N, C-alpha and C positions, 0 to 999 in steps of 0.2 A: 503493499500501501505506499501511494507515494504520500511524500510531507506537506505537500501541496495541493490546492484545484490547481493552479494555472499556474504557469510562471512567461515571468515574460526577461527576456536572454537578450545582451550586445545593445541596448540600447543608449542613446546620449539622454541622460534623463536634467528634465530641468525643473525648479520651482523657481518662487518669487525671487530666490538671495542667490544660487550656484547653480552651476552648470557640473556634472560630473558624468562620469559611463558605471554603471553596474548592473546586475541584474536583482530582479522583484519577485518575488514570492509570495503566494495569493493563497491565503485559506479563508474560509465561509466568508467570503464577502469583502475580507478585509486586507491589507496591506499584513503581513507577518514577519518579511525581513527585506532587508536593502541589502546585498552582498555581491562580492566577486566569485563569478564561475560557479553558481547555482545549476543544480542537477534538472535536467527535465524535468517537469512532470506529464502526465500523461495529455492533457493538453498544455503546450508551448508555442510560444508566440517568438519568432527571430526577428530581433527589432535591428538588426543590420540596419545601418543606413538611416534608419528613422529615429526622430526626437519624439520622445515620450516626457509629457506633460499632461499635470492635473486635469481633468475633467473638467469643459468649460461651466461658468454657471451664470445665468443670464438671468441678474435682479431684478431688469425692468422690461415687463411682458405683458401683453393682455389676450388672452386667451377664454374664447367661450363667454364671450363680454360685449353686453348692449352700449351704443354709445351714448353721449347727449343728446345726439339729435336721431336718436332710438332704432340708429345702422345695427345690424350685428356682425363682429367681426368672422371672418371668413374660417377661422380654423379653432377646432375644438382641441381639447388635451389630447386624442388620439396625433392629429393632424400636424399638432404645434409642439409636441413632443417628438415624432418623428422627424421634423423637420431639425429641431435643435441636436438631434442625437446625429444627426448625420452632418452636420457643422462641427462637431466634437466638442456640443456643448452635454452635460450630463445632469444639469440640476437648473430648473427654471424657477423663478419668484412671482408669479403674474398676481394680479387682482384680482378680489372680492368686491364689487362695489355695489356702494350701499347710494340708491338712490334716492332722491329724496323721501321720508317717510316709508322709506324701510324699515324693516324689524334686522336693526344687524345680525342677532343670531340666526334669523332663518336664513338670511345672506351669505353667513359663512357658511351652514347645515347642506345650503345647496351649492353652493364651491366645491366642499368637500366633496359629496356625492358625485359629481360630473369629473371630478380628476380622478376619482378612485378607480371609477371605470373606464378610465381611459386611457389614464398616462404610462406611458412605457418606462419613462427616468422619472427620479426623483423628481418632488416638489415641495416646494413652503408657499406663502401667501402673506400677500401684502392684503392691510385693508383701503379701501377711497373710502370717505368719511365726508358725507356730505349734509349729513343732518345732527349735528352735536347736540342733542336735546336734553334733558337733566338724564333719563334712561341709557342714552347711550353715554353720558361721562360717568356716569355715576356707579352703573352696573355693565353693562357689553362690552365696553372698552375695558375696564378692566378682568374682566374674565375673558375675552380673546386674547388680550394680552400674556395673563398666565398659561393658559393653553399653548401659549406658543405661539401666536401671530405676533411678533414685537416690533411692529413697523406699518406704519400707516402713512397715506398720502393726501395732502390737501391742494384743493386750487386755487388760485387767484385770480382766475379768468373763468369763462363760460357760467353763463345767467343760471344755468339749471347745476352746477358742481361747485361756486366758489364760495369762497368761506370770506367772513369781513374780518378785518384785523382783529377786531376783540374776541371772535369766535375762535380763531388761529390762535391766541394767546392762552384760552381757556384748553386747549387741543395739548397745547406746547405745556402747560401745568399738570395737565394728566400723562399726559409721557414722561415727565420727568420724575415723578409721582411712582408711575409703575414701572419704568425701566424700558420704554420703547424710545423709537429714533421714529422722526416724522421727515418724511417727505414733501418739496414743495415743488409744486408747478407755477411758475414765476414768472408771470406776466400780464400789466397793469390793463385791465378789463375797460375801462372807460374810456382808456385812452384807444386801444383797438377796436371799441364801438363807436367811439367818434368817428374814425378814421374808416372806418368800414361807411358809415352812414355818408359822409364826403366823397365817398370816393364812389357811391350806387347813384349818388347824384349827380358825378356827373358819366354816367352809365357805364362806369372800367366797370366788369362784371366777370372776365377771365380768371381764370386761374390764377395767371401772374400779380394779380390785385389780392391775392389771397398773403403773398409776403409781403405785399406794401401798408397792408391794413395790420401785420404783424411786425412792427419799427422795432429794429432793437432798440431804440430809448424805453420801448414799451417793455421790454425784458430788463433791462439794466436797471430802470423805477422800481419793478417790482423785486428783484433780485434786491438791490438796495435795502428796501421794507421787510425784507424777510429776513435778512442778515439782521435789521435792525434788534427786530422781533426776540429774537432768537437771544442778541444779546441782552436784551431787557429780563429775559429771564432767566437767562444763564443757561441754554442748553444747548446742545448740538442740533444741526438739521441737516437737512441732504438737500440740495438744488438740484434736480433733474434736469435733465435735457438739455446740457448750455452748449444755444448753439453759436456764438462768438465772442469776438474782442471786449465789448462793451460790459456785460455782464464776471468775463471770467477779471476784468479789471478789478471791480468791486471786491469777487468772491477772493484774488488774491490778496489784496490791501486787508480782506477782513482777517486772511490766515496769517498774513506778516502782523499784526497787531495781536496775537494769542488766541483768536476765535476759534472754536473746534467750528467750524465750517465744511462739510465734506460737498462734492462737487462730482458729478456724472457727464459724459458726454455719451454719443453715439456716431454709427457710421455715417449717416447722411449728414452729420457737420464736418467730416473728412471729406465729405467723396462727393458732394451734389454742390450745387449752387444755387442762387434765384433766376440763374439763367435755366435751370432746367424746368422751370414750370412754364417759362415763356413759349410757348409748344402751341402750333394750329390748333382750331378749335378748343375740347376739354381734354387734350391731352396731357395737359400741365397738370391736371388733376392726380395724376399716379406719385404727383411728387411734393404735393400738399400733404404738411405735418405742422406741426405748432409745438415750438418754436418752428419757423421754416427755417429752410438753407439758407446764407446767407454772402459771401460776397468770398474769393482767394483770401483777403487780408483774416478773415476770419476762420478760414478754415486752417491758416496759418497757428493761428492765436492757439487754437483747438489743439491741434499736432503738439505743438509746444508746453500746453498745459496738462498732456500726459504723460508723455516727459518728464518735464520737474516736481510733479507732483501735488500741483493747483488741482487737477481732476485726480479722480481718484480709483475712478469706476471707467468702465467703457462697458454699455448694456445696448440692446439692441431696439428700447422699446418700440418691439414689433406691435404693430396695430393691423392688423391684413385685413382691407377691405376691398373685396372683387372690384374689378371694374367695368360696372354695369348699373342697374338701376337700384340692384340691393345695396349697393354701398358708394362707391366714390360718384358715382351719376345718376342721383337718381329720377332725375327729371332729364335723363339720354343729352342730348345734344344740345338741351335749351337751359341746362344746369347751372346757376352762374357760382361764384366762388364762394358764400358763406352757407351754400346749399353742398357742398361736398364734405365727403367725410374726411377726416382728417387723421391721418396714422400711414405708416410703411410698412411693407412686408420687410424683414431681414433680419431675424431667427436664427437660421441656415448659413448665412454670410456673414454675423456677424465679425468671427471670429478669424476665417480665412481669408478679408479684404484686409486686416490689421497686420496679420501674419504678413500676407505677399507684399504689404505696401509701407509695412512697419519695420518687421526681423528681417525679410531678404533683400531688401536695400538695403541693410545696414543704417536705419534710422531710428531703431527701436532695438536696443538689446532685449535679447529674448525673457531676460530673469524680469526683466518691466513688463512686457506681454503676457507672462503668466497673470504677475500682480492685478491686471488690468482687467483679466477676461475671467478669474478664476477665484486669485488668492484672497482680494482687497472682497472682494463678495464676501465669500464666509465672513470674514473677518467683523465688514460692517453689519452684517444681519444676523451674527449670533451662532455660524456654522462650524464655525474654524475648532480645532482642525479637524472634525468629523469631514468636511466637505472642504476643497481648496487644497490639498497638499500632497506630496506625494511622501509619506512619512508611515512608521508600523505604527498602528493600530487606526491608519484613517481607513476611511472608506477606499477600497479600490477602483476608483474612479477616474481611468485614464484615457487617454487619447496619444494614437502613435501617430504623429505627422509626416508625411512623407513631403522634405522640401524642392523636391526635381518633378512632381506631379502638376502637369499644366491644365486647367482648365478655361474653358471660355463660357462664362454667363450666359446660361437658357430656362427660360424662366418654366422647360416644361420637365428640366435637368430635377428642379428642384421638389420638395417636398409638404411644402405648404398647399392651401389651395387659392391665396390670391389670386394666381394666374398670372399674374404680372409679376418683373421684380423692376427696381428703379435701376438695376446696376447690369440690367442685358449688355451681350455684349461685351462686358470686360472682362481679359484676362485676369486670371488670379494664377500665383504659382506658390504651392505648397495648399496638400489638403490630409485632414485626420481618416487615414485609410482602414484601420481598425479604431474601436470604442468600446471601452470596457464599461460596464456599469456595475458597482456590487460586486466587483467581480465575475461577471456575466460577460461572455462577448457579444455585445451588443447590437456593431455594424463589422462586418468582414463579407468582403469583396464585391462592397454596394449591396447587400443585403441586410434587411430590419431581422435580427432574430430574436428579439423578446416580445411581448404581448400586451394585448391592452390590459391595462391593471396590475403591470410587473411596478410600475412607479410607487412609491411609498411618500406616506406626507409626513414633514420633517417639521419637530417642533424647531424653534427658533430660541437662543439662549439671550440673553442680555446684550445688547450690541455693544460693540468695544468703544463706538464713540461714545455711549452713554456711561460704561464703567471709566472711561477719562475724564471725562467731564465732572463723573463725581471726586475722584482723586484729585482734578486741578481747577478747580471751578472756583469762580471767584463768590466767596462766603459774605462778601462786601454788596453785590449786588443789593436794589431795593427792595427785591424778591427776598432772596435769605435773607435779609436784616427784617425786615417787618412784618411776612407775610409765611414764614415757616417756623 
C-alpha cells in the first residue's frame, strides 16, 4: 500500500514567497509532505517543465445572481465553477445578495442550496447587504458572521442597492464588533445620475456613454469618502474593482498614512480601455461594467499598483450576461446605455491573462502572481493556510501550469455560459494543464473529472485585516474613546 494517494514529482514550485524544486505527496486531500525524490504513488504526475502553483482563489464573482435591473447572470454554480477550474482556480467566493426587504437568513439558505447541488470546487460566500434594518444588524448579520460568512459588500451607487453614509457607518461598526470585513463599491451615485441625465438630454445613448457617465472623478470621490468613513470608525475596508489612477492615488495616500485600506482590481482594468465601448450599434455593451475600463494611463497605474502592493487582490468580478435580450441588450438594437446589464465574463481567463502578460513578459515575479491570485485572497478572507498555500497540512489545491502553451482566446473554447468574451482573439501564453482540487485530479487532458456537488462550503475565519486592526488600531479615535 502506497504512503500517498497522489504524488507530483519534478515540478518547479512557487508560493507567495519563494520558488524551489521538490516533490509533493498528497494524502486524504491534504499535502502530506514536500521533499526531494519521493517514490511514485499509484497516481503519479510528472511535472517536469511545469510550474506547480497553489490553486487560484477568485474572491469576487457573481454566480446564479439576479442583477439590480432584474436580469440574471448566465452562469449557475456548475458552469461558473467549471470555468474557474479550467482556468486554474480551485476556490471561489461569490455573493449571496440581499435585495431590499429580503430576509437575510432565507437569502443565505437559498444560495447555499444552489451551490451545494452544483459546485464542482470549494466555495465560501460573501453577503451583499442592501437593507440594514434592525433585525439584519442585531441578529441576522451576527449569526451569518459566526457561521463563517465573515465578509460583506455594500454599495455607494445604484438606486436599488446603495446605502447612505450613515448606514455604512452602522455596518462598519457591526463588522468591527463581530470580526468581519466590509467591501465597498465606491462610486458617487449623484454624480453618475446627473451625468446620465445630461447625456440623455443631448441624445447620447450608445454604450460608450456608459463610460462617460461613470466618470473617474465619481469613483475617486466615493473612494475618498469610503476611506474617511473607515478612518472615522477605525476599521479596515476593502475597495473593490479599482479602475484607475484617480482612486489609486487616494488609496495609496491612505495606506501611506497608516490606514488599513485594502484594494482589488480586475483583468478589465489591465487589458481593456474606454475605446472598447465605442463600437457600432450596441456591440460596445459587451464591454460595459462598473466602474468602466479607463485609458492607458490608468492601465499602467493598475499594473504598477499590483506590483508595489497598493493593490493586494486580483479578482475577476465575473458577471456574465448573455449578449441578447436576457442580459446585455434587453431591447435589442434599441437598447440604450442605461438599460444594459453591467458586468463582464472573466472567471476562466483571469489568471491566464496575468500569467501571460505579467509573469512570462518579466513584468511580474511569479511569487507576486501567486500572492495576487491566491494567497492574499486566502489571508484576506480568513481561509489561510487551508487555502492559498503549498504547505504540509494545507488542502491539496494545485494548478500545474505549462509556460509553453499558446492559446488564442475564443468564446467557444471557454466553459462559462456568457457566449462571448471581451478578450476574443487575444493570444495568451501559459495555461494550467492539470488542476487538482483537495487531492483529486479535477482537470486533465482538457477533461473535467469532478461532478456537480463535489465542492464544499468553506467557513471563513476572522479576516487578517481585522486581526491586524485589533492589534494596531487607533485607541484614540473618537469611536474608541467615547462609544466603546
